[in-house]
C-alpha positions in Angstrom: -14.4 34.7 -42.8 -11.1 35.7 -41.0 -10.7 34.2 -37.4 -11.9 35.6 -33.6 -9.3 38.3 -32.3 -9.3 36.3 -29.1 -8.7 33.2 -31.2 -5.4 34.5 -32.7 -4.4 35.6 -29.7 -4.9 32.5 -28.0 -2.5 30.7 -31.2 -0.3 33.2 -31.2 0.3 32.0 -27.0 0.7 28.5 -27.8 2.8 29.3 -31.1 5.3 31.6 -28.8 5.0 28.5 -26.1 6.3 26.1 -28.7 9.1 28.4 -29.3 9.8 28.6 -25.6 9.2 32.8 -26.5 8.3 34.3 -23.5 9.2 37.7 -24.2 5.7 37.1 -26.8 4.3 35.4 -24.2 4.5 38.2 -21.1 3.6 40.3 -23.4 0.4 39.4 -24.2 -1.0 39.2 -21.1 -1.9 41.3 -18.2 0.6 42.4 -15.5 -1.9 40.6 -12.8 -2.8 37.8 -14.9 -3.1 34.4 -12.9 -3.1 30.6 -14.4 -4.8 28.3 -12.7 -3.2 24.6 -12.3 -5.3 22.2 -11.2 -4.0 19.3 -9.4 -1.8 18.1 -5.9 1.9 18.2 -7.4 4.7 21.0 -7.4 3.3 22.4 -9.9 0.0 23.0 -9.4 -1.6 25.9 -8.0 -2.3 29.4 -8.9 0.4 31.8 -10.7 -0.3 35.2 -10.0 1.3 37.8 -12.2 3.2 37.7 -15.4 7.1 36.2 -13.3 5.2 33.9 -11.3 3.6 32.3 -14.9 7.2 32.8 -17.1 8.7 30.7 -14.3 5.5 28.4 -14.0 6.4 27.4 -17.8 9.9 27.9 -17.4 9.6 25.1 -14.5 7.9 22.6 -16.5 10.8 22.7 -19.5 13.5 21.7 -16.9 11.1 19.1 -15.4 10.8 17.8 -18.2 14.5 18.1 -20.4 12.7 19.9 -23.1 10.5 17.4 -24.1 7.5 18.8 -23.3 5.9 19.3 -26.3 1.8 21.0 -26.7 -0.2 20.2 -29.4 -2.8 22.9 -30.4 -5.8 20.9 -31.9 -8.7 23.2 -31.2 -9.9 27.2 -29.9 -13.3 28.0 -29.1 -14.8 31.6 -28.4 -17.9 32.9 -27.4 -17.4 36.9 -28.4 -17.5 38.1 -24.3 -13.6 37.5 -23.5 -13.7 33.6 -23.0 -11.6 31.4 -25.2 -11.2 27.5 -24.8 -8.3 25.9 -26.0 -7.9 22.4 -26.9 -4.4 20.6 -26.7 -2.5 17.2 -26.9 -0.2 17.5 -24.3 2.8 15.0 -24.0 6.4 14.8 -21.9 8.7 12.8 -20.9 10.1 12.9 -17.2 12.1 10.4 -14.1 11.3 7.1 -16.3 7.3 8.2 -16.4 5.9 9.8 -19.8 2.1 11.3 -20.7 0.1 11.6 -23.6 -3.0 13.5 -22.9 -5.7 16.1 -23.9 -6.2 18.8 -22.1 -8.1 22.9 -22.0 -8.1 26.1 -21.1 -10.0 28.7 -20.2 -8.8 31.8 -21.2 -10.5 35.2 -20.4 -9.4 38.1 -22.5 -9.9 41.5 -21.3 -9.2 44.1 -24.6 -5.9 42.3 -26.1 -4.6 41.1 -23.2 -5.0 37.0 -21.6 -5.6 38.0 -17.6 -6.9 34.5 -16.7 -5.8 30.9 -17.8 -7.7 28.2 -15.8 -6.4 24.8 -16.5 -8.0 21.4 -17.7 -6.6 18.0 -17.3 -8.3 14.4 -19.2 -7.0 12.6 -16.0 -6.4 14.4 -12.8 -4.6 10.9 -11.2 -2.3 10.4 -14.2 -0.9 14.4 -13.9 -0.7 14.3 -10.4 1.5 11.0 -10.6 3.7 11.9 -13.8 4.0 15.3 -11.8 4.6 14.5 -8.5 
């Protein structure tokens, strides 16, 4: 049995993100894609368009001095344009460390990601880490 194309797309995106391959990520997203990051910290909010999303990813790496790691645990699909990725996120920043499970709900139209809606395990811990 082959993997659903939306699951394969999400796996490819996590692999590219882990390798720092922003060109591949850019090519996977619609020009007007939006990544929604929960919380009330400087890196939360809605990042609309490929440039804004890629810049936010760059800032994640800078803020964590390259210590950020995202390990994909599972991908779930509905066959109607949604995929849910469950991942473990670890990073260090300003003497603090975070290790938590998170998720991203992807909306896929055709073969492009149009929306990424991120969820975190503990929003208060996330705000404290990034704040």
